[in-house]
Steps between C-alpha positions, in 0.01 A plus 500: 500500500750765615830530317844475663842579357836512675843580356856479631657651192790683344302802383255752639201284589211745536437520123546123469253437780235717335550334161472156659183605680352607167537141387293397801218747436291220352465352849286797608592775748390831649823641645873448462830575668873434511772508763876518441822512694720790390879517486512608864300194608181694573167330437246728327165450327246666271135403459202619296132415454361402160689413186875457480531829314422669833791321664724590205404866538575480872845360427573779253429759769643298789759264350642195673855382443654164577579163346281297738125524516155345526178600325133415527163546335219464754147370455319616811383239750540644849456875477407733216724600212691782670865598514514400867386150409724466195809280511787490581427529869797632695555499872837596639772319307288265292270533199264223391288417197236231525254307290239301692313538827640481853209340682621570853597863439250639755644285777854601404408869466347502847806329644736746329291795613556392857875523434476849352487411130191683372351428159498782248283327239195277473683210337585156622844531341623775728518260794770308310716813488414590860578152630829484311595845627430389857732202456772722354461735798565200725842458336418224253675488165284562188479126428418416862236775506340382175492139616352595835232697317420221256453260790218720634306549177184312413341514157624525145790716399780579263735742673814696426704677768752780445713630786656838574879485472487165316548583133598145408224309677139414427284236666200344329244250625206306365198337660207448268571790263740459206852641504798438273873571524682624191869420461718760323870575459596663830135596531203330664128559461168395647162529335140387517546316173735450209343785305643752746843337492537437127660839416781419744566126474379175348609289800234461766444294816153465650469508876281232653258546788688565823820608323695814573796624299801707601626692197819691432624611160723195469295228668167372621442261788154343526371349823186293560253545784736316738786739409682221315689618197349353182558516128229614261545423134606788277275500193569682176199699389412595145546875513335538161184341638475774763493791256203727574373733229166583344610413150322800349171437679335765714479268801660174605154344510441573133833339418430197717156443350656514153772252600250223576504318165880471518528391863211255464685350207807466721297317765345255257829433322654427838234254618378346171751345259430271208138456611617393847451671833841548661504547877759429771537147628246413766205679339274192485137569591378139477489445877393851601153518658464878539672826416512813712598819316602787728571855387412869545342762276531442129697179557203369701274569202740309275459209740123544488502460119726195536250339739258466208773346284620247757150385584359494146803358318657281767206419729725613784333683792662839544467752783606860451590699809586860577841469660429747780213278622638156423704397799291678763208263456745208525365312197541123505740393227541152356835328457378413151427862413726764346530867584556747216621845607474777241687831533652740253779609735533169682533705820132569580495472879159337539562249221842415642350448845229275350772297328681451829173389663438243225849351489498157657121480480471454122683259272658773291525877487524677164589865446380690195722807511656765280820537703705182505716610793207594724410345834201308361715366217761383751258361759266297277579146389468605137510856364352575158607829343235712330761669278313830485815707545513807721156650557532859622139618511350423840182368336583164346434424133755274333581323827131406529472352153832316538377352828189386316710341226710302750190388689338396171800279426472346847129432450570320172779299662265404784234391250757296310641332812152414626391350169226756446599595144555289193804575287277679251333710770834593652632599158195720442542677834871549435414655165252732672762602755769557239259724309465733799800732432373578149146552629628729775679696230166540322334599829747788528305666218223577752726774638352778289141399581587491870664841475186635333280360781725622778383861502141383545590235758710742705189707583338225704546419869411130479548227238382137499681214322322173418628165377423130517713190541873568465413850375356586843850543651587711194206726591642517854838593355343771282336653806822476700701671227249785470507552877879490516567743218207742477372490861148433370300261715453181301373152581514172313219246524411164355226579249264249659528686831359819351145426618622415850580857598709708258204564269374746764784731398412513133381829352611740228797605711649149520721385210521121481789325324391155385778252415338239278668306221264298282534180703267248665402756768447790261120486482468501878731800526306687230181433694657664806617787280145555375386531860755777546388688190133465598592707807682765295848370581753593231685193377844459349496155342839333460460208262606356166331610178247216513407584858459868420287417197271277709483697822616853429167670430438786738842508665672833555824375342672178405861387487564243229732221603664234283340156491696204629704390796243248618497459875802731522304806380536667844863579415388685188209680667733643764629750242190724464460494879852644524443757230168623642668561835812651344328751275243595764786579737669707229172685442473575871864604528593254774849356544472191282826328587499585870139526622448658838531279808617195302831317494630254244643250741307465827763366735314568824172355629 
């Protein structure tokens, strides 16, 4: 969620820190700050609310010198977005940046208050700086003080400590939130992810839960939770794969929507070769009696679509759970069941916690992730990459459709293993799936129609999305995207549920987006749509040409989709949902790539 960068370098670090933080903007933030140690050993900081340009302006007027520093972009949890609450937090001779939540901060703050250390902010993070400062005041060394502090903290955190008078020392720690160490030539770095570190080095180590690292320019020592020195593998990252640019598009989201045919092709080429499904060893569904898919947000909706595929194609019962609710109800899990954990970042805190709950209770855990070095990728028995590439826009587009593509492959493999498909049927479904990238490319032509509708749609306060079968989760995704980007209240419903409540909302002020390819459920959906129009609801019908010809009379507007894709049509129909949200947000003038209050990677509960 928040972004962390730390540098023990050979050059002035303040500009480098700001540039690295710009690469972490996609994670979402509402304030930013840096701290450095100058040539005289003095620890100083600058902070600003809002975009990084405000911090840059502050540094122009109040520059910081020094070759050692830490930086942070904050997404507010405890306390509003104010300069007092912005990171780094500094008390006495220590400055701290933090991603996560310190769950026992109130207890610690009260204890420290009794010793004369009074909080100056509303954040949980400040107690880390206060506690470390109290240990330093007792005569502890920086490492001793940091360790003593870490031993008192409860919750999830990635932390970096910088100490006054210690220009060649930085301490970093991880518990639950991701943190990586970058190895340079007489330079060392820490960052929330490889994207932040890629301008400086292509050699990265990932800290594991409970680790803390002691960095100097020439070395790094990593210790586990028992203070035993350990080795963590140094991986070489593909720096080219971390390049972030808009490629001529106005927004990252527009670029990422347009990339979908290419990345979907990459996914299918990776998992389907010579008419064969290619998965890692151990992916045999023949003895599996149930699946549980766990995810958050858009990834949860990808799992919801996949539920239809697993049950219809493979006859395999499939539960789909919101990760933040999953483990708290203590669901019974079978030792013949599998858990599938879906996350773009692979660091989603709730999904990771659900994975840890399920381990040992299910026969196998599978991660469907976009970041192969992430915690979920490392902690599952099998990790399946979605190959979407870096997705910068907070609202997911290409990551969603790539998740769907991977889950579609899994559903076909499950059907094959369980003897539910003949060779001819499997071949037909594989043909349908391989046709999806080309059909998505055709669906991109709805962009202009969506742009034309956006001015009209942006005037409303509420929008309803309807769909049936596997298109119902697509309707949910359309509503979610519109909420995320344009801040218009939107809800998705199964079309058959219309008469069980939502129809009370229908009048001339309620646009209704109906997602309805000409399939076996089309006539039922059109019947529901007619009920909407009879009550003066204004319908946008999203269907293929045959569906629009049969059911399009009286609708306000229609979006013509390509025919094809079979059961995998939800992947194709995601595109106009994305474009409607995108262009409506543009029409309203909202921040498309970084919507208010949202973060790309939610690494706290």
